[in-house]
NUFIVEX-178003 format. One record per residue (C-alpha): residue number from 0; z, y negated, x negated. Coordinates in nm, 2 decimals. Layout:
<atoms>
pos|z|y|x
NUM|Z|Y|X
...
</atoms>
This chain:
<atoms>
pos|z|y|x
0|9.84|-12.18|-2.14
1|9.88|-12.57|-2.05
2|9.63|-12.81|-1.97
3|9.61|-13.05|-2.21
4|9.72|-13.46|-2.13
5|9.46|-13.73|-2.22
6|9.45|-13.87|-2.55
7|9.55|-14.18|-2.38
8|9.58|-14.25|-2.00
9|9.42|-14.56|-2.01
10|9.13|-14.41|-2.12
11|9.12|-14.15|-1.86
12|8.77|-14.02|-1.97
13|8.58|-13.85|-2.29
14|8.62|-14.11|-2.60
15|8.27|-14.29|-2.68
16|8.29|-14.49|-2.99
17|8.34|-14.50|-3.37
18|8.35|-14.64|-3.70
19|8.33|-15.04|-3.73
20|8.38|-15.21|-4.01
21|8.34|-15.58|-3.91
22|8.53|-15.75|-4.24
23|8.19|-15.68|-4.37
24|7.98|-15.94|-4.14
25|8.02|-16.27|-4.08
26|8.22|-16.35|-3.78
27|7.91|-16.48|-3.61
28|7.79|-16.16|-3.56
29|8.12|-15.99|-3.38
30|8.05|-16.12|-3.04
31|7.71|-15.98|-3.08
32|7.86|-15.62|-3.17
33|8.06|-15.63|-2.90
34|7.81|-15.74|-2.68
35|7.62|-15.41|-2.81
36|7.90|-15.21|-2.74
37|7.97|-15.27|-2.36
38|7.58|-15.23|-2.33
39|7.56|-14.87|-2.47
40|7.91|-14.79|-2.37
41|8.08|-14.80|-2.71
42|8.44|-14.77|-2.57
43|8.68|-14.72|-2.84
44|8.62|-14.87|-3.20
45|8.80|-14.72|-3.54
46|8.90|-15.01|-3.74
47|9.06|-15.07|-4.07
48|8.94|-14.75|-4.26
49|8.90|-14.87|-4.56
50|8.99|-15.24|-4.54
51|9.30|-15.24|-4.76
52|9.19|-15.54|-4.94
53|9.07|-15.72|-4.67
54|9.45|-15.68|-4.54
55|9.61|-15.74|-4.84
56|9.43|-15.91|-5.12
57|9.75|-15.89|-5.33
58|10.05|-15.72|-5.32
59|10.28|-16.00|-5.19
60|9.98|-16.17|-4.93
61|9.88|-16.00|-4.63
62|9.58|-16.14|-4.43
63|9.59|-16.03|-4.10
64|9.44|-16.29|-3.91
65|9.05|-16.16|-3.90
66|9.22|-15.84|-3.76
67|9.39|-16.04|-3.47
68|9.07|-16.22|-3.41
69|8.87|-15.89|-3.34
70|9.11|-15.70|-3.18
71|9.19|-16.01|-2.95
72|8.80|-16.02|-2.89
73|8.77|-15.63|-2.87
74|9.03|-15.66|-2.58
75|8.87|-15.96|-2.39
76|8.53|-15.71|-2.36
77|8.71|-15.45|-2.21
78|8.69|-15.24|-2.54
79|8.96|-15.01|-2.66
80|9.08|-14.93|-3.08
81|9.16|-14.65|-3.26
82|9.36|-14.84|-3.54
83|9.37|-14.69|-3.88
84|9.55|-14.78|-4.18
85|9.33|-14.85|-4.50
86|9.52|-14.64|-4.77
87|9.21|-14.37|-4.82
88|9.07|-14.63|-5.08
89|9.31|-14.88|-5.27
90|9.20|-15.16|-5.41
91|9.19|-15.28|-5.78
92|9.46|-15.46|-5.81
93|9.69|-15.20|-5.72
94|9.49|-14.95|-5.97
95|9.53|-15.22|-6.27
96|9.94|-15.32|-6.21
97|10.05|-14.98|-6.13
98|9.82|-14.69|-6.35
99|10.06|-14.39|-6.19
100|9.88|-14.43|-5.89
101|9.49|-14.31|-6.05
102|9.44|-14.00|-6.00
103|9.37|-13.67|-6.30
104|9.10|-13.50|-6.30
105|9.12|-13.07|-6.38
106|9.14|-13.18|-6.77
107|9.47|-13.37|-6.72
108|9.28|-13.76|-6.78
109|9.30|-14.00|-6.52
110|9.01|-14.14|-6.38
111|8.90|-14.51|-6.38
112|8.92|-14.71|-6.05
113|8.66|-14.67|-5.80
114|8.53|-14.40|-5.54
115|8.76|-14.32|-5.27
116|9.07|-14.07|-5.25
117|9.13|-14.18|-5.57
118|9.49|-14.15|-5.62
119|9.76|-13.95|-5.72
120|9.97|-13.80|-5.37
121|10.28|-13.77|-5.61
122|10.28|-14.16|-5.72
123|10.60|-14.32|-5.58
124|10.41|-14.67|-5.63
125|10.11|-14.53|-5.40
126|10.29|-14.40|-5.12
127|10.55|-14.71|-5.11
128|10.25|-14.95|-5.10
129|10.07|-14.70|-4.83
130|10.40|-14.69|-4.62
131|10.44|-15.05|-4.63
132|10.09|-15.11|-4.51
133|10.09|-14.88|-4.25
134|10.44|-15.04|-4.13
135|10.32|-15.39|-4.11
136|10.03|-15.28|-3.92
137|10.26|-15.07|-3.64
138|10.49|-15.36|-3.64
139|10.23|-15.63|-3.56
140|9.98|-15.42|-3.31
141|10.20|-15.17|-3.17
142|10.19|-15.38|-2.84
143|9.82|-15.46|-2.87
144|9.69|-15.38|-2.51
145|9.36|-15.24|-2.69
146|9.51|-15.01|-2.95
147|9.53|-14.68|-2.75
148|9.54|-14.46|-3.13
149|9.61|-14.45|-3.47
150|9.41|-14.31|-3.72
151|9.61|-14.24|-4.07
152|9.39|-14.27|-4.37
153|9.02|-14.08|-4.40
154|8.92|-13.73|-4.50
155|9.23|-13.66|-4.71
156|9.10|-13.48|-5.00
157|9.08|-13.31|-5.35
158|9.36|-13.22|-5.57
159|9.53|-13.44|-5.91
160|9.62|-13.28|-6.26
161|9.83|-13.57|-6.37
162|10.19|-13.56|-6.53
163|10.36|-13.68|-6.20
164|10.22|-13.39|-6.00
165|10.26|-13.14|-6.26
166|10.67|-13.28|-6.24
167|10.69|-13.24|-5.87
168|10.53|-12.94|-5.95
169|10.78|-12.75|-6.10
170|11.03|-12.89|-5.86
171|10.82|-12.73|-5.54
172|10.83|-12.41|-5.76
173|11.17|-12.36|-5.78
174|11.24|-12.46|-5.42
175|11.01|-12.19|-5.33
176|11.12|-11.89|-5.54
177|11.45|-11.80|-5.61
178|11.47|-11.83|-6.03
179|11.27|-11.87|-6.29
180|11.28|-11.44|-6.34
181|11.17|-11.45|-5.93
182|10.90|-11.64|-6.01
183|10.77|-11.43|-6.37
184|10.81|-11.09|-6.17
185|10.59|-11.22|-5.86
186|10.35|-11.40|-6.05
187|10.31|-11.11|-6.33
188|10.32|-11.31|-6.61
189|10.39|-10.98|-6.84
190|10.04|-10.95|-6.85
191|9.89|-11.13|-7.14
192|10.25|-11.24|-7.23
193|10.23|-11.54|-7.03
194|10.59|-11.54|-6.94
195|10.79|-11.82|-6.90
196|11.12|-11.88|-7.04
197|11.20|-12.26|-6.91
198|11.02|-12.44|-6.61
199|10.91|-12.72|-6.83
200|10.65|-12.46|-6.95
201|10.47|-12.42|-6.61
202|10.14|-12.65|-6.60
203|9.89|-12.72|-6.33
204|9.60|-12.52|-6.38
205|9.41|-12.76|-6.58
206|9.06|-12.70|-6.64
207|9.12|-12.63|-6.99
208|9.42|-12.42|-6.98
209|9.58|-12.13|-6.75
210|9.36|-12.02|-6.49
211|9.38|-11.69|-6.53
212|9.73|-11.64|-6.34
213|9.60|-11.63|-5.97
214|9.93|-11.70|-5.83
215|9.96|-12.03|-6.05
216|9.63|-12.16|-5.87
217|9.68|-12.06|-5.52
218|10.03|-12.20|-5.55
219|9.93|-12.49|-5.65
220|9.61|-12.55|-5.44
221|9.96|-12.47|-5.17
222|10.12|-12.74|-5.35
223|9.84|-13.02|-5.34
224|9.78|-12.93|-4.97
225|10.12|-13.01|-4.90
226|10.15|-13.29|-5.13
227|9.85|-13.48|-4.96
228|10.07|-13.36|-4.61
229|10.38|-13.58|-4.74
230|10.17|-13.88|-4.77
231|10.04|-13.87|-4.41
232|10.38|-13.79|-4.28
233|10.51|-14.11|-4.47
234|10.24|-14.32|-4.26
235|10.26|-14.14|-3.97
236|10.63|-14.19|-3.95
237|10.65|-14.55|-4.04
238|10.44|-14.60|-3.75
239|10.58|-14.40|-3.53
240|10.90|-14.61|-3.56
241|10.72|-14.86|-3.38
242|10.48|-14.71|-3.18
243|10.62|-14.38|-3.05
244|10.39|-14.31|-2.76
245|10.06|-14.34|-2.87
246|9.89|-14.03|-3.07
247|9.86|-14.03|-3.44
248|9.61|-13.83|-3.61
249|9.40|-13.82|-3.91
250|9.01|-13.67|-3.94
251|8.96|-13.32|-4.10
252|8.64|-13.18|-4.26
253|8.55|-12.82|-4.09
254|8.66|-12.54|-4.36
255|8.70|-12.84|-4.63
256|8.87|-12.57|-4.89
257|9.15|-12.80|-5.05
258|9.38|-12.86|-4.75
259|9.54|-12.59|-4.48
260|9.44|-12.73|-4.22
261|9.67|-12.51|-3.99
262|10.02|-12.64|-4.17
263|9.84|-13.01|-4.08
264|9.78|-12.95|-3.74
265|10.17|-12.90|-3.65
266|10.25|-13.28|-3.82
267|9.91|-13.44|-3.59
268|9.93|-13.50|-3.19
269|9.54|-13.42|-3.17
270|9.32|-13.27|-3.43
271|9.04|-13.47|-3.51
272|8.78|-13.41|-3.71
273|8.45|-13.50|-3.85
274|8.12|-13.29|-3.81
275|7.83|-13.33|-4.05
276|7.63|-13.02|-4.02
277|7.34|-12.92|-4.34
278|7.00|-12.88|-4.27
279|7.08|-12.47|-4.31
280|7.36|-12.48|-4.05
281|7.28|-12.28|-3.72
282|7.43|-12.37|-3.38
283|7.67|-12.07|-3.41
284|7.77|-12.24|-3.73
285|7.85|-12.60|-3.52
286|8.02|-12.39|-3.26
287|8.20|-12.20|-3.51
288|8.34|-12.57|-3.65
289|8.45|-12.69|-3.33
290|8.62|-12.35|-3.24
291|8.82|-12.37|-3.57
292|8.95|-12.70|-3.48
293|9.03|-12.61|-3.11
294|9.23|-12.34|-3.26
295|9.43|-12.54|-3.49
296|9.67|-12.67|-3.23
297|9.66|-12.28|-3.03
298|9.32|-12.43|-2.82
299|9.41|-12.76|-2.75
300|9.15|-13.01|-2.71
301|9.03|-13.20|-3.03
302|8.82|-13.54|-3.09
303|8.52|-13.56|-3.26
304|8.60|-13.86|-3.44
305|8.28|-13.84|-3.65
306|7.94|-13.74|-3.63
307|7.61|-13.92|-3.79
308|7.38|-14.06|-3.46
309|7.08|-14.03|-3.71
310|7.11|-13.92|-4.06
311|7.35|-13.87|-4.31
312|7.26|-14.00|-4.67
313|7.52|-13.76|-4.92
314|7.34|-13.42|-4.82
315|7.05|-13.29|-5.02
316|6.79|-13.34|-4.77
317|6.90|-13.61|-4.46
318|6.67|-13.54|-4.23
319|6.67|-13.73|-3.87
320|6.85|-13.58|-3.60
321|6.54|-13.50|-3.35
322|6.51|-13.70|-3.02
323|6.80|-13.53|-2.81
324|7.00|-13.32|-3.10
325|7.25|-13.64|-3.06
326|7.31|-13.54|-2.68
327|7.28|-13.21|-2.74
328|7.53|-13.16|-3.02
329|7.81|-13.42|-2.85
330|7.83|-13.16|-2.58
331|7.83|-12.91|-2.79
332|8.16|-12.99|-2.91
333|8.26|-13.14|-2.60
334|8.15|-12.76|-2.45
335|8.40|-12.61|-2.71
336|8.69|-12.88|-2.65
337|8.62|-13.18|-2.79
338|8.80|-13.51|-2.60
339|8.62|-13.83|-2.78
340|8.22|-13.81|-2.90
341|8.24|-14.09|-3.20
342|8.00|-14.19|-3.47
343|8.03|-14.29|-3.83
344|7.91|-14.56|-3.83
345|7.88|-14.88|-3.55
346|7.68|-15.10|-3.83
347|7.48|-14.97|-4.15
348|7.62|-15.15|-4.47
349|7.38|-15.40|-4.66
350|7.50|-15.23|-4.98
351|7.74|-14.98|-5.16
352|7.69|-14.56|-5.14
353|7.66|-14.56|-4.77
354|7.40|-14.80|-4.69
355|7.12|-14.51|-4.62
356|7.41|-14.35|-4.39
357|7.29|-14.36|-4.03
358|7.42|-14.59|-3.77
359|7.39|-14.74|-3.43
360|7.28|-15.06|-3.53
361|7.03|-15.00|-3.81
362|6.96|-15.28|-4.11
363|6.73|-15.42|-3.84
364|7.01|-15.55|-3.61
365|6.79|-15.41|-3.33
366|6.89|-15.24|-2.99
367|6.53|-15.17|-2.86
368|6.55|-14.84|-3.14
369|6.53|-14.45|-3.05
370|6.91|-14.42|-3.18
371|7.05|-14.67|-2.98
372|6.85|-14.57|-2.65
373|6.99|-14.23|-2.75
374|7.39|-14.37|-2.78
375|7.33|-14.58|-2.47
376|7.21|-14.28|-2.26
377|7.51|-14.07|-2.35
378|7.74|-14.34|-2.29
379|7.64|-14.40|-1.96
380|7.66|-14.00|-1.88
381|8.04|-14.03|-2.06
382|8.13|-14.28|-1.84
383|7.98|-14.11|-1.51
384|8.17|-13.77|-1.60
385|8.50|-13.96|-1.58
386|8.76|-13.72|-1.64
387|8.58|-13.45|-1.50
388|8.61|-13.25|-1.83
389|8.93|-13.35|-1.95
390|9.22|-13.08|-1.99
391|8.98|-12.80|-2.04
392|9.10|-12.49|-2.21
393|8.83|-12.18|-2.31
394|8.92|-11.86|-2.15
395|8.90|-11.64|-2.48
396|8.97|-11.26|-2.49
397|8.84|-11.21|-2.85
398|9.00|-11.41|-3.15
399|8.89|-11.44|-3.53
400|9.14|-11.45|-3.83
401|9.07|-11.73|-4.06
402|9.32|-11.80|-4.35
403|9.30|-12.09|-4.62
404|9.59|-11.90|-4.86
405|9.32|-11.60|-4.75
406|9.02|-11.82|-4.91
407|9.18|-11.91|-5.18
408|9.35|-11.59|-5.31
409|9.02|-11.45|-5.32
410|8.82|-11.71|-5.46
411|9.09|-11.73|-5.72
412|9.01|-11.35|-5.83
413|8.82|-11.26|-6.04
414|8.61|-10.96|-5.97
415|8.45|-10.74|-5.81
416|8.21|-11.06|-5.78
417|8.20|-11.40|-5.79
418|8.08|-11.54|-5.46
419|8.28|-11.37|-5.21
420|8.15|-11.53|-4.91
421|8.45|-11.56|-4.73
422|8.36|-11.80|-4.48
423|7.99|-11.69|-4.44
424|8.16|-11.34|-4.38
425|8.36|-11.53|-4.06
426|8.09|-11.69|-3.93
427|7.85|-11.39|-3.94
428|8.11|-11.20|-3.74
429|8.15|-11.50|-3.49
430|7.79|-11.55|-3.41
431|7.72|-11.20|-3.26
432|7.99|-11.33|-3.02
433|7.83|-11.65|-3.00
434|7.47|-11.50|-2.94
435|7.63|-11.30|-2.66
436|7.83|-11.61|-2.50
437|8.14|-11.42|-2.52
438|8.40|-11.72|-2.58
439|8.60|-11.69|-2.89
440|8.92|-11.83|-3.04
441|9.00|-11.87|-3.40
442|9.33|-11.80|-3.46
443|9.55|-11.76|-3.80
444|9.80|-11.51|-3.95
445|10.07|-11.69|-3.76
446|9.92|-11.72|-3.41
447|10.03|-11.53|-3.12
448|9.84|-11.18|-3.10
449|9.87|-11.09|-2.80
450|9.68|-11.32|-2.63
451|9.40|-11.15|-2.69
452|9.21|-10.79|-2.65
453|8.99|-10.79|-2.96
454|9.13|-10.93|-3.29
455|8.88|-10.96|-3.56
456|9.03|-11.01|-3.92
457|8.71|-11.02|-4.18
458|8.78|-10.96|-4.55
459|9.18|-11.05|-4.50
460|9.25|-11.02|-4.85
461|9.61|-11.12|-4.83
462|9.85|-11.03|-4.61
463|10.13|-11.28|-4.58
464|10.49|-11.12|-4.48
465|10.45|-10.97|-4.09
466|10.10|-10.97|-4.06
467|10.04|-10.61|-4.09
468|10.35|-10.57|-3.86
469|10.22|-10.77|-3.57
470|9.88|-10.63|-3.58
471|10.01|-10.31|-3.55
472|10.20|-10.39|-3.27
473|9.90|-10.60|-3.10
474|9.68|-10.21|-3.16
475|9.98|-10.03|-3.01
476|10.00|-10.25|-2.73
477|9.62|-10.17|-2.63
478|9.45|-10.39|-2.89
479|9.13|-10.34|-3.02
480|9.13|-10.49|-3.42
481|8.87|-10.43|-3.61
482|8.89|-10.55|-4.03
483|8.63|-10.54|-4.35
484|8.64|-10.42|-4.67
485|8.85|-10.63|-4.93
486|9.13|-10.67|-4.66
487|9.47|-10.54|-4.72
488|9.46|-10.60|-5.13
489|9.74|-10.87|-5.19
490|10.03|-10.98|-5.09
491|10.11|-11.40|-5.05
492|10.18|-11.45|-5.47
493|9.84|-11.26|-5.48
494|10.01|-10.94|-5.64
495|9.80|-10.60|-5.53
496|10.01|-10.37|-5.31
497|10.21|-10.07|-5.49
498|10.07|-9.79|-5.31
499|9.67|-9.94|-5.33
500|9.45|-10.04|-5.08
501|9.43|-10.15|-4.79
502|9.84|-10.20|-4.85
503|10.03|-10.26|-4.54
504|9.72|-10.18|-4.29
505|9.71|-9.86|-4.47
506|9.88|-9.70|-4.15
507|9.69|-9.89|-3.85
508|9.38|-9.80|-3.98
509|9.45|-9.44|-4.12
510|9.25|-9.50|-4.43
511|9.27|-9.58|-4.79
512|9.07|-9.73|-5.05
513|8.94|-9.55|-5.40
514|8.66|-9.78|-5.52
515|8.47|-10.10|-5.46
516|8.14|-10.12|-5.54
517|7.97|-10.43|-5.61
518|7.62|-10.49|-5.56
519|7.33|-10.71|-5.68
520|7.19|-10.92|-5.42
521|6.83|-10.68|-5.48
522|7.05|-10.39|-5.41
523|7.13|-10.24|-5.06
524|7.32|-9.94|-4.90
525|7.29|-9.77|-4.54
526|7.54|-9.72|-4.27
527|7.41|-9.40|-4.06
528|7.60|-9.35|-3.78
529|7.68|-9.04|-3.66
530|7.67|-9.03|-3.25
531|7.31|-9.13|-3.32
532|6.98|-9.17|-3.59
533|7.03|-9.51|-3.62
534|7.11|-9.67|-3.95
535|7.13|-10.01|-4.09
536|7.14|-10.18|-4.41
537|7.48|-10.29|-4.59
538|7.56|-10.45|-4.94
539|7.77|-10.72|-5.14
540|8.04|-10.48|-5.15
541|8.06|-10.13|-5.04
542|8.45|-9.95|-5.00
543|8.45|-9.61|-5.10
544|8.68|-9.49|-4.88
545|8.94|-9.20|-4.76
546|9.02|-9.07|-4.39
547|9.40|-9.01|-4.28
548|9.38|-8.98|-3.97
549|9.12|-9.20|-3.85
550|8.79|-9.07|-3.74
551|8.49|-9.11|-3.91
552|8.21|-9.30|-3.71
553|7.94|-9.39|-4.00
554|7.88|-9.29|-4.37
555|7.70|-9.43|-4.63
556|7.36|-9.28|-4.68
557|7.27|-9.34|-5.08
558|7.39|-9.37|-5.37
559|7.67|-9.08|-5.55
560|7.92|-9.21|-5.26
561|7.66|-9.12|-4.99
562|7.81|-8.93|-4.73
563|8.18|-9.09|-4.72
564|8.32|-9.33|-4.43
565|8.16|-9.67|-4.39
566|8.30|-9.71|-4.04
567|8.57|-9.56|-3.87
568|8.82|-9.56|-3.60
569|9.21|-9.50|-3.56
570|9.39|-9.49|-3.24
571|9.72|-9.56|-3.23
572|9.94|-9.60|-2.91
573|9.72|-9.75|-2.62
574|9.46|-9.92|-2.87
575|9.26|-9.85|-3.17
576|9.21|-9.99|-3.53
577|8.83|-10.04|-3.68
578|8.73|-10.09|-4.01
579|8.41|-10.16|-4.15
580|8.34|-10.09|-4.55
581|8.07|-10.29|-4.63
582|7.89|-10.60|-4.57
583|7.64|-10.50|-4.26
584|7.35|-10.65|-4.15
585|7.37|-10.89|-3.86
586|7.22|-10.60|-3.65
587|7.50|-10.38|-3.69
588|7.75|-10.64|-3.57
589|7.54|-10.69|-3.31
590|7.55|-10.31|-3.16
591|7.91|-10.26|-3.28
592|8.06|-10.56|-3.08
593|7.83|-10.49|-2.79
594|7.98|-10.13|-2.77
595|8.33|-10.24|-2.82
596|8.27|-10.57|-2.54
597|8.13|-10.29|-2.32
598|8.44|-10.10|-2.38
599|8.69|-10.36|-2.32
600|8.50|-10.46|-1.98
601|8.44|-10.80|-2.16
602|8.13|-10.98|-1.99
603|7.97|-11.28|-2.15
604|7.98|-11.62|-1.96
605|7.64|-11.58|-1.90
606|7.33|-11.40|-2.00
607|7.06|-11.68|-2.12
608|6.75|-11.64|-2.33
609|6.77|-11.66|-2.71
610|6.86|-11.97|-2.82
611|7.05|-12.11|-2.52
612|7.44|-12.14|-2.50
613|7.67|-12.11|-2.23
614|8.02|-12.20|-2.27
615|8.33|-12.20|-2.02
616|8.58|-12.45|-1.98
617|8.83|-12.48|-1.70
618|9.10|-12.72|-1.63
619|9.31|-12.82|-1.32
620|8.98|-12.95|-1.10
621|8.79|-12.63|-1.15
622|8.58|-12.43|-1.43
623|8.28|-12.59|-1.59
624|7.98|-12.40|-1.72
625|7.81|-12.54|-2.03
626|7.43|-12.48|-2.08
627|7.28|-12.62|-2.42
628|6.90|-12.51|-2.52
629|6.94|-12.55|-2.88
630|6.55|-12.48|-2.86
631|6.28|-12.74|-2.91
632|6.10|-12.60|-2.63
633|6.19|-12.60|-2.24
634|6.34|-12.24|-2.09
635|6.45|-12.12|-1.79
636|6.77|-11.98|-1.74
637|6.88|-11.76|-1.48
638|7.19|-11.82|-1.29
639|7.39|-11.55|-1.06
640|7.26|-11.48|-0.75
641|7.37|-11.60|-0.46
642|7.55|-11.86|-0.61
643|7.51|-12.26|-0.58
644|7.62|-12.49|-0.84
645|7.65|-12.88|-0.88
646|7.50|-13.01|-1.19
647|7.72|-13.28|-1.31
648|7.49|-13.47|-1.55
649|7.21|-13.45|-1.28
650|7.40|-13.52|-1.00
651|7.24|-13.24|-0.79
652|7.22|-12.93|-0.63
653|7.10|-12.61|-0.81
654|7.06|-12.24|-0.77
655|6.88|-11.90|-0.90
656|6.72|-12.08|-1.18
657|6.75|-12.39|-1.39
658|6.49|-12.58|-1.60
659|6.63|-12.66|-1.94
660|6.43|-12.92|-2.15
661|6.36|-12.92|-2.56
662|6.78|-12.99|-2.63
663|6.86|-13.01|-2.27
664|7.21|-12.99|-2.13
665|7.35|-12.89|-1.80
666|7.76|-12.88|-1.69
667|7.74|-12.70|-1.41
668|8.04|-12.67|-1.18
669|8.05|-12.43|-0.84
670|7.89|-12.58|-0.53
</atoms>
């Protein structure tokens, strides 16, 4: 894999900055803001997000003068700008003049003006005005010395169910399917006499309409994701006509369920995302999210576009980040591929819904605060690191498949349980590698599997054309493939495979599923290994399986299907394919993957005490070993014997052992 070039050569270090909305404040504060930015090494300010009415108070009038002033001030102070288009929240004059701009909810009724991302992505008026403001910004500022990147809109989200979307959806379907008969066949509309006899009869899956047709539901989600992407591309292209050499992106949101980010990744120059863990998220969950974002562009580094410096305001419980956690989680992002560490927000708003969202400058306006001190310390360290961490790649030999279309189809499906737990299941499999400090790439149905030695596909419910064939070839060439219950169930139109489950994976797995049992939360079964007396708890879903060439490694311990296979292995060519028939306790996955890693001679980056993460990045300057203590207490980490390292953050030599304080970080290179 080729090293990634820096986001912009004018900023040859990790970008440190974030959202800044100076138009909310009198100009008397601007100079103080910039002075404080210099003090805490806040290098790259994101300007223009949600500033539409400040830039265009009326359709025929534009007011860029305030933006001219602040850009010039930032340039004079040696700061840089990621300039955003303001199109995530349209002005009231637009909603009033052009009612078709307003989004409609799932009942087909248009919303009133307000909130944000409250526009119809198929509205011709919205697209025209969004492209216009993007073009004017690019025309005016593409040569400004402080602009180093472009940020289109903000956190694209949701779906619209208006009549314009319904009409565009029918056109989209006519392009996707060969004919109406083809659509009826692939959607299986003869069921319940739902056959369409004219394209005009097809409607979006309204809340009070057709939702029993899962293919319709999944196709509408595909359609809405594409329409939002078209909005992004229209603005991007308007900017690129004037600014062809600067990176253009938009900010994503982890496993956000409404957009297929893999499709979006092909259209952005660099992945950017907003990281807001909940109090219930484990460090492995945050690491998984970073690896997911890194995987979207096949291992290229990404931007941490937003994180809160202290707390958010929209979760059920908005706890403060404990002292040291901001630094720890920032380096966690860098360890998994981030080349920007940025925040929302610079100065806390005095009013509206985010007035209690964390900021670097709180309502007190003071800089002698804990949060400001931590941001300043991190800024100093990032500047000291310079380009040392840039252009890194993660040397992963293990990959886990994640797929938004698969998720959509699974969640649309009625039965055998309501909560399929797809994301939680993927995270569970990921966590066992994370605990062992084994690097993992998150990949997708269209990824190159041949780069890896172990490929894991939890709950691969939907098999797109060609995926099973590429998995079979991966195994034949010596790869180890692992999949689970509820895999190989349907095709890309959510049609169950004619020959039963696991569909096209049947040959590579050497099994077939007869039934699937759904267990209540208080019900469990057991996985009993054949080569030992060890047993493990399992539940949620239990596939009743028969072997067709596969070897049974473990059987169910209870119920009427006791003694039937729950863990199998099938050898094909030079490789092996494993099937896990039920949701196991995490201890099973730890032991199971431990054996596979040992067989494949895939070694951890470093063996560390529980709660200490070790990750590896490598660039043209060498390898970087990141050590992150996720515990609230100090711990000693044993380093490889006979080797000496240089700690880039402490600027000192270390060997044998390293003491990490609570929430501490070390970045080591070989001395």
